[in-house]
Each structure stands twice: as C-alpha cells, then as structure tokens.
mmCIF file of the protein (N, C-alpha, C, O) and its ligand, coordinates in Angstrom:
data_MODEL
# 
_entry.id   MODEL 
# 
loop_
_entity.id 
_entity.type 
_entity.pdbx_number_of_molecules 
1 polymer     1 
2 non-polymer 1 
# 
_entity_poly.entity_id                      1 
_entity_poly.type                           'polypeptide(L)' 
_entity_poly.nstd_linkage                   no 
_entity_poly.nstd_monomer                   no 
_entity_poly.pdbx_seq_one_letter_code       MPIKPNCDCCQNALEEFGDISLSPPDEEQKVVKLHRCINCYEEVLAQIKTRYAKN 
_entity_poly.pdbx_seq_one_letter_code_can   MPIKPNCDCCQNALEEFGDISLSPPDEEQKVVKLHRCINCYEEVLAQIKTRYAKN 
_entity_poly.pdbx_strand_id                 A 
# 
loop_
_entity_poly_seq.entity_id 
_entity_poly_seq.num 
_entity_poly_seq.mon_id 
_entity_poly_seq.hetero 
1 1  MET n 
1 2  PRO n 
1 3  ILE n 
1 4  LYS n 
1 5  PRO n 
1 6  ASN n 
1 7  CYS n 
1 8  ASP n 
1 9  CYS n 
1 10 CYS n 
1 11 GLN n 
1 12 ASN n 
1 13 ALA n 
1 14 LEU n 
1 15 GLU n 
1 16 GLU n 
1 17 PHE n 
1 18 GLY n 
1 19 ASP n 
1 20 ILE n 
1 21 SER n 
1 22 LEU n 
1 23 SER n 
1 24 PRO n 
1 25 PRO n 
1 26 ASP n 
1 27 GLU n 
1 28 GLU n 
1 29 GLN n 
1 30 LYS n 
1 31 VAL n 
1 32 VAL n 
1 33 LYS n 
1 34 LEU n 
1 35 HIS n 
1 36 ARG n 
1 37 CYS n 
1 38 ILE n 
1 39 ASN n 
1 40 CYS n 
1 41 TYR n 
1 42 GLU n 
1 43 GLU n 
1 44 VAL n 
1 45 LEU n 
1 46 ALA n 
1 47 GLN n 
1 48 ILE n 
1 49 LYS n 
1 50 THR n 
1 51 ARG n 
1 52 TYR n 
1 53 ALA n 
1 54 LYS n 
1 55 ASN n 
# 
loop_
_struct_asym.id 
_struct_asym.entity_id 
A 1 
B 2 
# 
loop_
_chem_comp.id 
_chem_comp.type 
_chem_comp.mon_nstd_flag 
ALA 'L-peptide linking' y 
ARG 'L-peptide linking' y 
ASN 'L-peptide linking' y 
ASP 'L-peptide linking' y 
CYS 'L-peptide linking' y 
GLN 'L-peptide linking' y 
GLU 'L-peptide linking' y 
GLY 'peptide linking'   y 
HIS 'L-peptide linking' y 
ILE 'L-peptide linking' y 
LEU 'L-peptide linking' y 
LYS 'L-peptide linking' y 
MET 'L-peptide linking' y 
PHE 'L-peptide linking' y 
PRO 'L-peptide linking' y 
SER 'L-peptide linking' y 
THR 'L-peptide linking' y 
TYR 'L-peptide linking' y 
VAL 'L-peptide linking' y 
ZN  non-polymer         . 
# 
_pdbx_entity_nonpoly.entity_id   2 
_pdbx_entity_nonpoly.name        ? 
_pdbx_entity_nonpoly.comp_id     ZN 
# 
_pdbx_nonpoly_scheme.asym_id         B 
_pdbx_nonpoly_scheme.entity_id       2 
_pdbx_nonpoly_scheme.mon_id          ZN 
_pdbx_nonpoly_scheme.ndb_seq_num     1 
_pdbx_nonpoly_scheme.pdb_seq_num     101 
_pdbx_nonpoly_scheme.auth_seq_num    101 
_pdbx_nonpoly_scheme.pdb_mon_id      ZN 
_pdbx_nonpoly_scheme.auth_mon_id     ZN 
_pdbx_nonpoly_scheme.pdb_strand_id   A 
_pdbx_nonpoly_scheme.pdb_ins_code    . 
# 
loop_
_atom_site.group_PDB 
_atom_site.id 
_atom_site.type_symbol 
_atom_site.label_atom_id 
_atom_site.label_alt_id 
_atom_site.label_comp_id 
_atom_site.label_asym_id 
_atom_site.label_entity_id 
_atom_site.label_seq_id 
_atom_site.pdbx_PDB_ins_code 
_atom_site.Cartn_x 
_atom_site.Cartn_y 
_atom_site.Cartn_z 
_atom_site.occupancy 
_atom_site.B_iso_or_equiv 
_atom_site.pdbx_formal_charge 
_atom_site.auth_seq_id 
_atom_site.auth_comp_id 
_atom_site.auth_asym_id 
_atom_site.auth_atom_id 
_atom_site.pdbx_PDB_model_num 
ATOM   1   N  N  . MET A 1 1  ? -40.527 52.280 36.288 1.00 0.00 ? 1   MET A N  1 
ATOM   2   C  CA . MET A 1 1  ? -39.857 51.255 36.941 1.00 0.00 ? 1   MET A CA 1 
ATOM   3   C  C  . MET A 1 1  ? -38.231 51.038 36.551 1.00 0.00 ? 1   MET A C  1 
ATOM   4   O  O  . MET A 1 1  ? -38.011 50.805 35.362 1.00 0.00 ? 1   MET A O  1 
ATOM   5   N  N  . PRO A 1 2  ? -37.328 51.084 37.264 1.00 0.00 ? 2   PRO A N  1 
ATOM   6   C  CA . PRO A 1 2  ? -36.002 50.905 36.766 1.00 0.00 ? 2   PRO A CA 1 
ATOM   7   C  C  . PRO A 1 2  ? -35.712 49.679 36.221 1.00 0.00 ? 2   PRO A C  1 
ATOM   8   O  O  . PRO A 1 2  ? -36.133 48.693 36.825 1.00 0.00 ? 2   PRO A O  1 
ATOM   9   N  N  . ILE A 1 3  ? -35.008 49.507 35.089 1.00 0.00 ? 3   ILE A N  1 
ATOM   10  C  CA . ILE A 1 3  ? -34.459 48.225 34.608 1.00 0.00 ? 3   ILE A CA 1 
ATOM   11  C  C  . ILE A 1 3  ? -33.554 47.566 35.531 1.00 0.00 ? 3   ILE A C  1 
ATOM   12  O  O  . ILE A 1 3  ? -32.680 48.221 36.100 1.00 0.00 ? 3   ILE A O  1 
ATOM   13  N  N  . LYS A 1 4  ? -33.680 46.461 35.702 1.00 0.00 ? 4   LYS A N  1 
ATOM   14  C  CA . LYS A 1 4  ? -32.571 45.580 36.449 1.00 0.00 ? 4   LYS A CA 1 
ATOM   15  C  C  . LYS A 1 4  ? -31.974 44.431 35.722 1.00 0.00 ? 4   LYS A C  1 
ATOM   16  O  O  . LYS A 1 4  ? -32.461 43.312 35.880 1.00 0.00 ? 4   LYS A O  1 
ATOM   17  N  N  . PRO A 1 5  ? -31.020 44.608 34.988 1.00 0.00 ? 5   PRO A N  1 
ATOM   18  C  CA . PRO A 1 5  ? -30.384 43.731 34.000 1.00 0.00 ? 5   PRO A CA 1 
ATOM   19  C  C  . PRO A 1 5  ? -29.404 42.886 34.858 1.00 0.00 ? 5   PRO A C  1 
ATOM   20  O  O  . PRO A 1 5  ? -29.072 43.229 35.993 1.00 0.00 ? 5   PRO A O  1 
ATOM   21  N  N  . ASN A 1 6  ? -28.977 41.799 34.266 1.00 0.00 ? 6   ASN A N  1 
ATOM   22  C  CA . ASN A 1 6  ? -27.876 41.027 34.788 1.00 0.00 ? 6   ASN A CA 1 
ATOM   23  C  C  . ASN A 1 6  ? -26.533 41.408 34.348 1.00 0.00 ? 6   ASN A C  1 
ATOM   24  O  O  . ASN A 1 6  ? -26.452 42.201 33.411 1.00 0.00 ? 6   ASN A O  1 
ATOM   25  N  N  . CYS A 1 7  ? -25.641 41.027 34.804 1.00 0.00 ? 7   CYS A N  1 
ATOM   26  C  CA . CYS A 1 7  ? -24.115 41.662 34.604 1.00 0.00 ? 7   CYS A CA 1 
ATOM   27  C  C  . CYS A 1 7  ? -23.747 40.731 33.483 1.00 0.00 ? 7   CYS A C  1 
ATOM   28  O  O  . CYS A 1 7  ? -23.906 39.518 33.621 1.00 0.00 ? 7   CYS A O  1 
ATOM   29  N  N  . ASP A 1 8  ? -23.250 41.265 32.351 1.00 0.00 ? 8   ASP A N  1 
ATOM   30  C  CA . ASP A 1 8  ? -23.064 40.399 31.223 1.00 0.00 ? 8   ASP A CA 1 
ATOM   31  C  C  . ASP A 1 8  ? -21.752 39.549 31.328 1.00 0.00 ? 8   ASP A C  1 
ATOM   32  O  O  . ASP A 1 8  ? -21.610 38.558 30.611 1.00 0.00 ? 8   ASP A O  1 
ATOM   33  N  N  . CYS A 1 9  ? -20.928 39.884 32.099 1.00 0.00 ? 9   CYS A N  1 
ATOM   34  C  CA . CYS A 1 9  ? -19.811 39.216 32.439 1.00 0.00 ? 9   CYS A CA 1 
ATOM   35  C  C  . CYS A 1 9  ? -19.900 38.004 33.399 1.00 0.00 ? 9   CYS A C  1 
ATOM   36  O  O  . CYS A 1 9  ? -19.405 36.930 33.056 1.00 0.00 ? 9   CYS A O  1 
ATOM   37  N  N  . CYS A 1 10 ? -20.483 38.140 34.524 1.00 0.00 ? 10  CYS A N  1 
ATOM   38  C  CA . CYS A 1 10 ? -20.427 37.201 35.558 1.00 0.00 ? 10  CYS A CA 1 
ATOM   39  C  C  . CYS A 1 10 ? -21.996 36.616 35.625 1.00 0.00 ? 10  CYS A C  1 
ATOM   40  O  O  . CYS A 1 10 ? -22.246 35.545 36.178 1.00 0.00 ? 10  CYS A O  1 
ATOM   41  N  N  . GLN A 1 11 ? -22.854 37.312 35.097 1.00 0.00 ? 11  GLN A N  1 
ATOM   42  C  CA . GLN A 1 11 ? -24.312 37.009 34.970 1.00 0.00 ? 11  GLN A CA 1 
ATOM   43  C  C  . GLN A 1 11 ? -24.980 37.123 36.480 1.00 0.00 ? 11  GLN A C  1 
ATOM   44  O  O  . GLN A 1 11 ? -26.050 36.541 36.655 1.00 0.00 ? 11  GLN A O  1 
ATOM   45  N  N  . ASN A 1 12 ? -24.489 37.724 37.382 1.00 0.00 ? 12  ASN A N  1 
ATOM   46  C  CA . ASN A 1 12 ? -25.063 37.975 38.511 1.00 0.00 ? 12  ASN A CA 1 
ATOM   47  C  C  . ASN A 1 12 ? -26.059 39.149 38.451 1.00 0.00 ? 12  ASN A C  1 
ATOM   48  O  O  . ASN A 1 12 ? -25.928 40.043 37.615 1.00 0.00 ? 12  ASN A O  1 
ATOM   49  N  N  . ALA A 1 13 ? -27.084 39.126 39.377 1.00 0.00 ? 13  ALA A N  1 
ATOM   50  C  CA . ALA A 1 13 ? -27.964 40.349 39.319 1.00 0.00 ? 13  ALA A CA 1 
ATOM   51  C  C  . ALA A 1 13 ? -27.192 41.602 39.358 1.00 0.00 ? 13  ALA A C  1 
ATOM   52  O  O  . ALA A 1 13 ? -26.230 41.662 40.123 1.00 0.00 ? 13  ALA A O  1 
ATOM   53  N  N  . LEU A 1 14 ? -27.494 42.582 38.642 1.00 0.00 ? 14  LEU A N  1 
ATOM   54  C  CA . LEU A 1 14 ? -26.579 44.058 38.921 1.00 0.00 ? 14  LEU A CA 1 
ATOM   55  C  C  . LEU A 1 14 ? -27.259 44.844 39.803 1.00 0.00 ? 14  LEU A C  1 
ATOM   56  O  O  . LEU A 1 14 ? -28.191 45.612 39.565 1.00 0.00 ? 14  LEU A O  1 
ATOM   57  N  N  . GLU A 1 15 ? -26.599 44.540 41.078 1.00 0.00 ? 15  GLU A N  1 
ATOM   58  C  CA . GLU A 1 15 ? -27.059 45.305 42.181 1.00 0.00 ? 15  GLU A CA 1 
ATOM   59  C  C  . GLU A 1 15 ? -26.522 46.633 42.066 1.00 0.00 ? 15  GLU A C  1 
ATOM   60  O  O  . GLU A 1 15 ? -27.287 47.561 42.330 1.00 0.00 ? 15  GLU A O  1 
ATOM   61  N  N  . GLU A 1 16 ? -25.285 46.900 41.702 1.00 0.00 ? 16  GLU A N  1 
ATOM   62  C  CA . GLU A 1 16 ? -24.693 48.167 41.505 1.00 0.00 ? 16  GLU A CA 1 
ATOM   63  C  C  . GLU A 1 16 ? -23.960 48.166 40.310 1.00 0.00 ? 16  GLU A C  1 
ATOM   64  O  O  . GLU A 1 16 ? -23.228 47.209 40.057 1.00 0.00 ? 16  GLU A O  1 
ATOM   65  N  N  . PHE A 1 17 ? -24.091 49.363 39.343 1.00 0.00 ? 17  PHE A N  1 
ATOM   66  C  CA . PHE A 1 17 ? -23.624 49.561 38.061 1.00 0.00 ? 17  PHE A CA 1 
ATOM   67  C  C  . PHE A 1 17 ? -22.031 49.618 38.164 1.00 0.00 ? 17  PHE A C  1 
ATOM   68  O  O  . PHE A 1 17 ? -21.485 50.219 39.089 1.00 0.00 ? 17  PHE A O  1 
ATOM   69  N  N  . GLY A 1 18 ? -21.389 49.025 37.263 1.00 0.00 ? 18  GLY A N  1 
ATOM   70  C  CA . GLY A 1 18 ? -19.958 49.153 37.053 1.00 0.00 ? 18  GLY A CA 1 
ATOM   71  C  C  . GLY A 1 18 ? -19.609 50.110 36.021 1.00 0.00 ? 18  GLY A C  1 
ATOM   72  O  O  . GLY A 1 18 ? -19.204 51.268 36.121 1.00 0.00 ? 18  GLY A O  1 
ATOM   73  N  N  . ASP A 1 19 ? -19.869 49.326 34.925 1.00 0.00 ? 19  ASP A N  1 
ATOM   74  C  CA . ASP A 1 19 ? -19.778 50.059 33.537 1.00 0.00 ? 19  ASP A CA 1 
ATOM   75  C  C  . ASP A 1 19 ? -20.563 49.584 32.554 1.00 0.00 ? 19  ASP A C  1 
ATOM   76  O  O  . ASP A 1 19 ? -21.411 48.728 32.806 1.00 0.00 ? 19  ASP A O  1 
ATOM   77  N  N  . ILE A 1 20 ? -20.391 50.053 31.367 1.00 0.00 ? 20  ILE A N  1 
ATOM   78  C  CA . ILE A 1 20 ? -21.078 49.780 30.253 1.00 0.00 ? 20  ILE A CA 1 
ATOM   79  C  C  . ILE A 1 20 ? -20.166 49.606 29.105 1.00 0.00 ? 20  ILE A C  1 
ATOM   80  O  O  . ILE A 1 20 ? -19.398 50.562 28.997 1.00 0.00 ? 20  ILE A O  1 
ATOM   81  N  N  . SER A 1 21 ? -20.011 48.696 28.224 1.00 0.00 ? 21  SER A N  1 
ATOM   82  C  CA . SER A 1 21 ? -19.410 48.491 27.068 1.00 0.00 ? 21  SER A CA 1 
ATOM   83  C  C  . SER A 1 21 ? -20.459 48.513 25.950 1.00 0.00 ? 21  SER A C  1 
ATOM   84  O  O  . SER A 1 21 ? -21.623 48.116 25.997 1.00 0.00 ? 21  SER A O  1 
ATOM   85  N  N  . LEU A 1 22 ? -19.702 49.133 24.814 1.00 0.00 ? 22  LEU A N  1 
ATOM   86  C  CA . LEU A 1 22 ? -20.639 49.295 23.611 1.00 0.00 ? 22  LEU A CA 1 
ATOM   87  C  C  . LEU A 1 22 ? -19.525 48.362 22.481 1.00 0.00 ? 22  LEU A C  1 
ATOM   88  O  O  . LEU A 1 22 ? -18.299 48.412 22.387 1.00 0.00 ? 22  LEU A O  1 
ATOM   89  N  N  . SER A 1 23 ? -20.320 47.714 21.885 1.00 0.00 ? 23  SER A N  1 
ATOM   90  C  CA . SER A 1 23 ? -19.740 46.750 20.746 1.00 0.00 ? 23  SER A CA 1 
ATOM   91  C  C  . SER A 1 23 ? -19.527 47.746 19.673 1.00 0.00 ? 23  SER A C  1 
ATOM   92  O  O  . SER A 1 23 ? -20.249 48.743 19.677 1.00 0.00 ? 23  SER A O  1 
ATOM   93  N  N  . PRO A 1 24 ? -18.579 47.597 18.704 1.00 0.00 ? 24  PRO A N  1 
ATOM   94  C  CA . PRO A 1 24 ? -18.352 48.321 17.396 1.00 0.00 ? 24  PRO A CA 1 
ATOM   95  C  C  . PRO A 1 24 ? -19.816 47.997 16.675 1.00 0.00 ? 24  PRO A C  1 
ATOM   96  O  O  . PRO A 1 24 ? -20.418 46.945 16.892 1.00 0.00 ? 24  PRO A O  1 
ATOM   97  N  N  . PRO A 1 25 ? -20.275 48.970 15.849 1.00 0.00 ? 25  PRO A N  1 
ATOM   98  C  CA . PRO A 1 25 ? -21.319 48.766 15.209 1.00 0.00 ? 25  PRO A CA 1 
ATOM   99  C  C  . PRO A 1 25 ? -21.176 47.720 14.152 1.00 0.00 ? 25  PRO A C  1 
ATOM   100 O  O  . PRO A 1 25 ? -20.099 47.579 13.573 1.00 0.00 ? 25  PRO A O  1 
ATOM   101 N  N  . ASP A 1 26 ? -22.227 46.973 13.875 1.00 0.00 ? 26  ASP A N  1 
ATOM   102 C  CA . ASP A 1 26 ? -22.319 45.710 12.631 1.00 0.00 ? 26  ASP A CA 1 
ATOM   103 C  C  . ASP A 1 26 ? -22.741 46.373 11.570 1.00 0.00 ? 26  ASP A C  1 
ATOM   104 O  O  . ASP A 1 26 ? -22.975 47.580 11.524 1.00 0.00 ? 26  ASP A O  1 
ATOM   105 N  N  . GLU A 1 27 ? -22.860 45.471 10.572 1.00 0.00 ? 27  GLU A N  1 
ATOM   106 C  CA . GLU A 1 27 ? -23.290 46.086 9.212  1.00 0.00 ? 27  GLU A CA 1 
ATOM   107 C  C  . GLU A 1 27 ? -24.547 46.922 9.101  1.00 0.00 ? 27  GLU A C  1 
ATOM   108 O  O  . GLU A 1 27 ? -24.607 47.861 8.307  1.00 0.00 ? 27  GLU A O  1 
ATOM   109 N  N  . GLU A 1 28 ? -25.625 46.560 9.951  1.00 0.00 ? 28  GLU A N  1 
ATOM   110 C  CA . GLU A 1 28 ? -26.691 47.360 10.236 1.00 0.00 ? 28  GLU A CA 1 
ATOM   111 C  C  . GLU A 1 28 ? -26.762 48.476 11.367 1.00 0.00 ? 28  GLU A C  1 
ATOM   112 O  O  . GLU A 1 28 ? -27.776 48.970 11.861 1.00 0.00 ? 28  GLU A O  1 
ATOM   113 N  N  . GLN A 1 29 ? -25.356 48.763 11.670 1.00 0.00 ? 29  GLN A N  1 
ATOM   114 C  CA . GLN A 1 29 ? -25.165 49.929 12.518 1.00 0.00 ? 29  GLN A CA 1 
ATOM   115 C  C  . GLN A 1 29 ? -25.623 49.557 13.929 1.00 0.00 ? 29  GLN A C  1 
ATOM   116 O  O  . GLN A 1 29 ? -25.703 50.473 14.747 1.00 0.00 ? 29  GLN A O  1 
ATOM   117 N  N  . LYS A 1 30 ? -25.916 48.374 14.281 1.00 0.00 ? 30  LYS A N  1 
ATOM   118 C  CA . LYS A 1 30 ? -26.478 47.905 15.626 1.00 0.00 ? 30  LYS A CA 1 
ATOM   119 C  C  . LYS A 1 30 ? -25.388 47.740 16.439 1.00 0.00 ? 30  LYS A C  1 
ATOM   120 O  O  . LYS A 1 30 ? -24.366 47.188 16.033 1.00 0.00 ? 30  LYS A O  1 
ATOM   121 N  N  . VAL A 1 31 ? -25.545 48.282 17.842 1.00 0.00 ? 31  VAL A N  1 
ATOM   122 C  CA . VAL A 1 31 ? -24.419 48.196 18.736 1.00 0.00 ? 31  VAL A CA 1 
ATOM   123 C  C  . VAL A 1 31 ? -24.949 47.306 19.875 1.00 0.00 ? 31  VAL A C  1 
ATOM   124 O  O  . VAL A 1 31 ? -26.085 47.482 20.316 1.00 0.00 ? 31  VAL A O  1 
ATOM   125 N  N  . VAL A 1 32 ? -24.083 46.295 20.381 1.00 0.00 ? 32  VAL A N  1 
ATOM   126 C  CA . VAL A 1 32 ? -24.557 45.638 21.485 1.00 0.00 ? 32  VAL A CA 1 
ATOM   127 C  C  . VAL A 1 32 ? -24.104 46.496 22.708 1.00 0.00 ? 32  VAL A C  1 
ATOM   128 O  O  . VAL A 1 32 ? -23.034 47.099 22.796 1.00 0.00 ? 32  VAL A O  1 
ATOM   129 N  N  . LYS A 1 33 ? -25.079 46.448 23.615 1.00 0.00 ? 33  LYS A N  1 
ATOM   130 C  CA . LYS A 1 33 ? -24.578 47.100 24.874 1.00 0.00 ? 33  LYS A CA 1 
ATOM   131 C  C  . LYS A 1 33 ? -24.419 46.117 26.086 1.00 0.00 ? 33  LYS A C  1 
ATOM   132 O  O  . LYS A 1 33 ? -25.349 45.386 26.426 1.00 0.00 ? 33  LYS A O  1 
ATOM   133 N  N  . LEU A 1 34 ? -23.151 46.126 26.751 1.00 0.00 ? 34  LEU A N  1 
ATOM   134 C  CA . LEU A 1 34 ? -22.965 45.115 27.834 1.00 0.00 ? 34  LEU A CA 1 
ATOM   135 C  C  . LEU A 1 34 ? -22.939 45.871 29.197 1.00 0.00 ? 34  LEU A C  1 
ATOM   136 O  O  . LEU A 1 34 ? -22.267 46.892 29.343 1.00 0.00 ? 34  LEU A O  1 
ATOM   137 N  N  . HIS A 1 35 ? -23.659 45.356 30.136 1.00 0.00 ? 35  HIS A N  1 
ATOM   138 C  CA . HIS A 1 35 ? -23.623 45.955 31.456 1.00 0.00 ? 35  HIS A CA 1 
ATOM   139 C  C  . HIS A 1 35 ? -22.654 45.260 32.195 1.00 0.00 ? 35  HIS A C  1 
ATOM   140 O  O  . HIS A 1 35 ? -22.585 44.044 32.017 1.00 0.00 ? 35  HIS A O  1 
ATOM   141 N  N  . ARG A 1 36 ? -21.784 45.876 33.102 1.00 0.00 ? 36  ARG A N  1 
ATOM   142 C  CA . ARG A 1 36 ? -21.011 45.105 34.031 1.00 0.00 ? 36  ARG A CA 1 
ATOM   143 C  C  . ARG A 1 36 ? -21.228 45.509 35.362 1.00 0.00 ? 36  ARG A C  1 
ATOM   144 O  O  . ARG A 1 36 ? -21.583 46.671 35.561 1.00 0.00 ? 36  ARG A O  1 
ATOM   145 N  N  . CYS A 1 37 ? -21.062 44.680 36.370 1.00 0.00 ? 37  CYS A N  1 
ATOM   146 C  CA . CYS A 1 37 ? -21.270 44.922 37.729 1.00 0.00 ? 37  CYS A CA 1 
ATOM   147 C  C  . CYS A 1 37 ? -20.126 45.621 38.349 1.00 0.00 ? 37  CYS A C  1 
ATOM   148 O  O  . CYS A 1 37 ? -19.108 45.641 37.657 1.00 0.00 ? 37  CYS A O  1 
ATOM   149 N  N  . ILE A 1 38 ? -20.066 46.240 39.586 1.00 0.00 ? 38  ILE A N  1 
ATOM   150 C  CA . ILE A 1 38 ? -19.008 46.807 39.935 1.00 0.00 ? 38  ILE A CA 1 
ATOM   151 C  C  . ILE A 1 38 ? -17.921 46.051 40.196 1.00 0.00 ? 38  ILE A C  1 
ATOM   152 O  O  . ILE A 1 38 ? -16.786 46.514 40.090 1.00 0.00 ? 38  ILE A O  1 
ATOM   153 N  N  . ASN A 1 39 ? -18.199 44.650 40.610 1.00 0.00 ? 39  ASN A N  1 
ATOM   154 C  CA . ASN A 1 39 ? -17.041 43.667 40.784 1.00 0.00 ? 39  ASN A CA 1 
ATOM   155 C  C  . ASN A 1 39 ? -16.159 43.450 39.441 1.00 0.00 ? 39  ASN A C  1 
ATOM   156 O  O  . ASN A 1 39 ? -14.930 43.508 39.407 1.00 0.00 ? 39  ASN A O  1 
ATOM   157 N  N  . CYS A 1 40 ? -17.060 43.174 38.284 1.00 0.00 ? 40  CYS A N  1 
ATOM   158 C  CA . CYS A 1 40 ? -16.281 42.934 37.227 1.00 0.00 ? 40  CYS A CA 1 
ATOM   159 C  C  . CYS A 1 40 ? -15.641 44.067 36.621 1.00 0.00 ? 40  CYS A C  1 
ATOM   160 O  O  . CYS A 1 40 ? -14.614 43.911 35.959 1.00 0.00 ? 40  CYS A O  1 
ATOM   161 N  N  . TYR A 1 41 ? -16.298 45.487 36.836 1.00 0.00 ? 41  TYR A N  1 
ATOM   162 C  CA . TYR A 1 41 ? -15.786 46.611 36.310 1.00 0.00 ? 41  TYR A CA 1 
ATOM   163 C  C  . TYR A 1 41 ? -14.242 46.824 37.050 1.00 0.00 ? 41  TYR A C  1 
ATOM   164 O  O  . TYR A 1 41 ? -13.228 47.199 36.461 1.00 0.00 ? 41  TYR A O  1 
ATOM   165 N  N  . GLU A 1 42 ? -14.346 46.507 38.383 1.00 0.00 ? 42  GLU A N  1 
ATOM   166 C  CA . GLU A 1 42 ? -12.980 46.548 39.153 1.00 0.00 ? 42  GLU A CA 1 
ATOM   167 C  C  . GLU A 1 42 ? -12.025 45.380 38.729 1.00 0.00 ? 42  GLU A C  1 
ATOM   168 O  O  . GLU A 1 42 ? -10.825 45.562 38.931 1.00 0.00 ? 42  GLU A O  1 
ATOM   169 N  N  . GLU A 1 43 ? -12.359 44.402 38.258 1.00 0.00 ? 43  GLU A N  1 
ATOM   170 C  CA . GLU A 1 43 ? -11.534 43.493 37.606 1.00 0.00 ? 43  GLU A CA 1 
ATOM   171 C  C  . GLU A 1 43 ? -10.859 44.033 36.290 1.00 0.00 ? 43  GLU A C  1 
ATOM   172 O  O  . GLU A 1 43 ? -9.643  44.059 36.104 1.00 0.00 ? 43  GLU A O  1 
ATOM   173 N  N  . VAL A 1 44 ? -11.819 44.461 35.404 1.00 0.00 ? 44  VAL A N  1 
ATOM   174 C  CA . VAL A 1 44 ? -11.200 44.927 33.963 1.00 0.00 ? 44  VAL A CA 1 
ATOM   175 C  C  . VAL A 1 44 ? -10.293 45.983 34.499 1.00 0.00 ? 44  VAL A C  1 
ATOM   176 O  O  . VAL A 1 44 ? -9.165  46.003 34.007 1.00 0.00 ? 44  VAL A O  1 
ATOM   177 N  N  . LEU A 1 45 ? -10.565 46.826 35.374 1.00 0.00 ? 45  LEU A N  1 
ATOM   178 C  CA . LEU A 1 45 ? -9.799  48.005 35.819 1.00 0.00 ? 45  LEU A CA 1 
ATOM   179 C  C  . LEU A 1 45 ? -8.458  47.673 36.172 1.00 0.00 ? 45  LEU A C  1 
ATOM   180 O  O  . LEU A 1 45 ? -7.473  48.351 35.883 1.00 0.00 ? 45  LEU A O  1 
ATOM   181 N  N  . ALA A 1 46 ? -8.460  46.508 36.863 1.00 0.00 ? 46  ALA A N  1 
ATOM   182 C  CA . ALA A 1 46 ? -7.212  46.055 37.597 1.00 0.00 ? 46  ALA A CA 1 
ATOM   183 C  C  . ALA A 1 46 ? -6.398  45.531 36.423 1.00 0.00 ? 46  ALA A C  1 
ATOM   184 O  O  . ALA A 1 46 ? -5.179  45.698 36.399 1.00 0.00 ? 46  ALA A O  1 
ATOM   185 N  N  . GLN A 1 47 ? -7.052  44.897 35.446 1.00 0.00 ? 47  GLN A N  1 
ATOM   186 C  CA . GLN A 1 47 ? -6.327  44.235 34.246 1.00 0.00 ? 47  GLN A CA 1 
ATOM   187 C  C  . GLN A 1 47 ? -5.661  45.282 33.320 1.00 0.00 ? 47  GLN A C  1 
ATOM   188 O  O  . GLN A 1 47 ? -4.606  45.078 32.719 1.00 0.00 ? 47  GLN A O  1 
ATOM   189 N  N  . ILE A 1 48 ? -6.383  46.417 33.267 1.00 0.00 ? 48  ILE A N  1 
ATOM   190 C  CA . ILE A 1 48 ? -5.980  47.468 32.371 1.00 0.00 ? 48  ILE A CA 1 
ATOM   191 C  C  . ILE A 1 48 ? -4.622  48.101 33.052 1.00 0.00 ? 48  ILE A C  1 
ATOM   192 O  O  . ILE A 1 48 ? -3.538  48.248 32.488 1.00 0.00 ? 48  ILE A O  1 
ATOM   193 N  N  . LYS A 1 49 ? -4.960  48.439 34.416 1.00 0.00 ? 49  LYS A N  1 
ATOM   194 C  CA . LYS A 1 49 ? -3.688  48.916 35.080 1.00 0.00 ? 49  LYS A CA 1 
ATOM   195 C  C  . LYS A 1 49 ? -2.530  48.019 35.052 1.00 0.00 ? 49  LYS A C  1 
ATOM   196 O  O  . LYS A 1 49 ? -1.421  48.541 34.935 1.00 0.00 ? 49  LYS A O  1 
ATOM   197 N  N  . THR A 1 50 ? -2.624  46.753 35.142 1.00 0.00 ? 50  THR A N  1 
ATOM   198 C  CA . THR A 1 50 ? -1.692  45.663 34.964 1.00 0.00 ? 50  THR A CA 1 
ATOM   199 C  C  . THR A 1 50 ? -0.869  45.914 33.704 1.00 0.00 ? 50  THR A C  1 
ATOM   200 O  O  . THR A 1 50 ? 0.359   45.991 33.674 1.00 0.00 ? 50  THR A O  1 
ATOM   201 N  N  . ARG A 1 51 ? -1.763  46.041 32.587 1.00 0.00 ? 51  ARG A N  1 
ATOM   202 C  CA . ARG A 1 51 ? -1.229  46.173 31.200 1.00 0.00 ? 51  ARG A CA 1 
ATOM   203 C  C  . ARG A 1 51 ? -0.436  47.376 31.093 1.00 0.00 ? 51  ARG A C  1 
ATOM   204 O  O  . ARG A 1 51 ? 0.678   47.418 30.569 1.00 0.00 ? 51  ARG A O  1 
ATOM   205 N  N  . TYR A 1 52 ? -1.013  48.294 31.578 1.00 0.00 ? 52  TYR A N  1 
ATOM   206 C  CA . TYR A 1 52 ? -0.226  49.830 31.371 1.00 0.00 ? 52  TYR A CA 1 
ATOM   207 C  C  . TYR A 1 52 ? 1.241   49.736 32.145 1.00 0.00 ? 52  TYR A C  1 
ATOM   208 O  O  . TYR A 1 52 ? 2.285   50.244 31.735 1.00 0.00 ? 52  TYR A O  1 
ATOM   209 N  N  . ALA A 1 53 ? 1.072   48.976 33.347 1.00 0.00 ? 53  ALA A N  1 
ATOM   210 C  CA . ALA A 1 53 ? 2.368   49.051 34.196 1.00 0.00 ? 53  ALA A CA 1 
ATOM   211 C  C  . ALA A 1 53 ? 3.369   48.200 33.559 1.00 0.00 ? 53  ALA A C  1 
ATOM   212 O  O  . ALA A 1 53 ? 4.546   48.289 33.909 1.00 0.00 ? 53  ALA A O  1 
ATOM   213 N  N  . LYS A 1 54 ? 2.977   47.337 32.603 1.00 0.00 ? 54  LYS A N  1 
ATOM   214 C  CA . LYS A 1 54 ? 4.155   46.475 32.029 1.00 0.00 ? 54  LYS A CA 1 
ATOM   215 C  C  . LYS A 1 54 ? 4.953   47.269 30.916 1.00 0.00 ? 54  LYS A C  1 
ATOM   216 O  O  . LYS A 1 54 ? 6.112   47.072 30.550 1.00 0.00 ? 54  LYS A O  1 
ATOM   217 N  N  . ASN A 1 55 ? 4.028   48.235 30.456 1.00 0.00 ? 55  ASN A N  1 
ATOM   218 C  CA . ASN A 1 55 ? 4.630   49.015 29.155 1.00 0.00 ? 55  ASN A CA 1 
ATOM   219 C  C  . ASN A 1 55 ? 5.622   50.201 29.592 1.00 0.00 ? 55  ASN A C  1 
ATOM   220 O  O  . ASN A 1 55 ? 6.168   50.896 28.736 1.00 0.00 ? 55  ASN A O  1 
HETATM 221 ZN ZN . ZN  B 2 .  ? -20.292 40.931 37.049 1.00 0.00 2 101 ZN  A ZN 1 
# 
C-alpha cells in the first residue's frame, strides 16, 4: 500500500509529489525528511530562480 503523506510545507494532502528535503543529520545522525507537494516545489523553485537572477 503506497504511503500518502501530507505536504510538510502547506499541510495539504500530497496528491502529487514535488520534492523531498533532507535536514542535516543531528548528533544521532538522524535526518528529517520533508515532503513537498508540486505546488510548494514550484514556489521554492521560483524563489531559487529569483535569487539567482539577482546575483
Ligand atoms: Zn505543499
């Protein structure tokens, strides 16, 4: 059975996968995995592109 998590960014049901972020490992080498929906992914991508455009 496929896992259906919620988007960790907007908390909506993750209908379509955008991307996954991994946190830096903590002192126990545990990594937090964050799922983002396609909408939040597009938003992040737009922000990155804007940032690069300024430089
Ligand atoms: Zn989202």
